[in-house]
N, C-alpha and C positions, 0 to 999 in steps of 0.2 A: 808288818805294820799292825798297830792296834788303834781302834777308834776310841774316842774319849768316853763314850757312854758305857760300853761293856768292859772297860778296863777295870783291873783290880782296884780296890779303894786307894791304896797308896799311890799307884800310878795315876789314878784319876785326880787325886789331890795335887800331885805335881803338875799335871796338865792344867788344872784350874789356876794354879799359881802362875804358870807360864802364860796362860791366856791373859791374866791380869797384868803381868809385867810387859807383855808385848802389845797390850791394848787391842786384843782380838775380840770382836763383838761375840756375844753369846750365841747368836743365830748362825754364825759361821762355823761349820764343822771343822774339828781339828783331829789330826791323827799323829801318831809318833811311832818311832821304831820300838818294837818290843825287845828290849835288851835281854831279857831272860831267854827268849826264843833264839835270839841272835847268838848268844854265847853258850847255848845248850850243848852243842857238840864241838866246843872249842879245842883245838889241838895246836901245838906249837911245833914249827919246823926248825931244823938246824939251818942257820943262815950261812954256813961256810960255803955252800955251793949255790947260793942264791943272791945275786947282786941286788935284786929288788928288795929283799929283806934287809940286806946290809945298808942300802940307801935309806930305807924307811927307819931303820934303827938310828942312823946318823941324824935324820931330821927330828925324830922323837927325842933323842938325847939333847940335841941343841935346844929344842923348845923347852924341855924340862929344866935345863940349866939356866936358860934365860928367865924362866918364871921364878926360879929359886934365887936369882941374882948372883950366880956363880960364873957367869959368862959376860964378858964385856960387850958393849953395843956392837963393836966391830965384828964380833963373833956371831951374833944373831941377826944383825940388820939385813943381810941378804936372804934370810929365811923366808920373808914375805913373798919373794918372787917365786918360790916353790909351791905356795898355797893358792887354792882357787879363790879368786876375788869376785864377789857379786855385791850388788847393792843391798840385798836382804841377807840375813844370816844364813849360812849353809847348815850349821849345826847349832842347836840350842841345848845347852847343858842344863838338865833339870835337877839332878841330885848326885851327890857323891856321899856314899855312906859305907860303913864297914859291913853292913848286913846284906 
């Protein structure tokens, strides 16, 4: 996790934007997952012997196709039952970039 104050400038800028969008007051501390640290030692496993990876791939592919519009509603409608549901957002996406 990283705190808002010591974050790199780009990360701090995204967190300020998220604070504004979510309506979080300035006096309330915020933190976020440090994605650079998270993916620092990223390795991919072969899914042929892992049912868990195969199931995660099915869910990810279904979600991807649903977002692209290449899967009919009957194909993606049951996907919601597999995801965690809470009143507040579980994950906040703050940036997608090529860099």
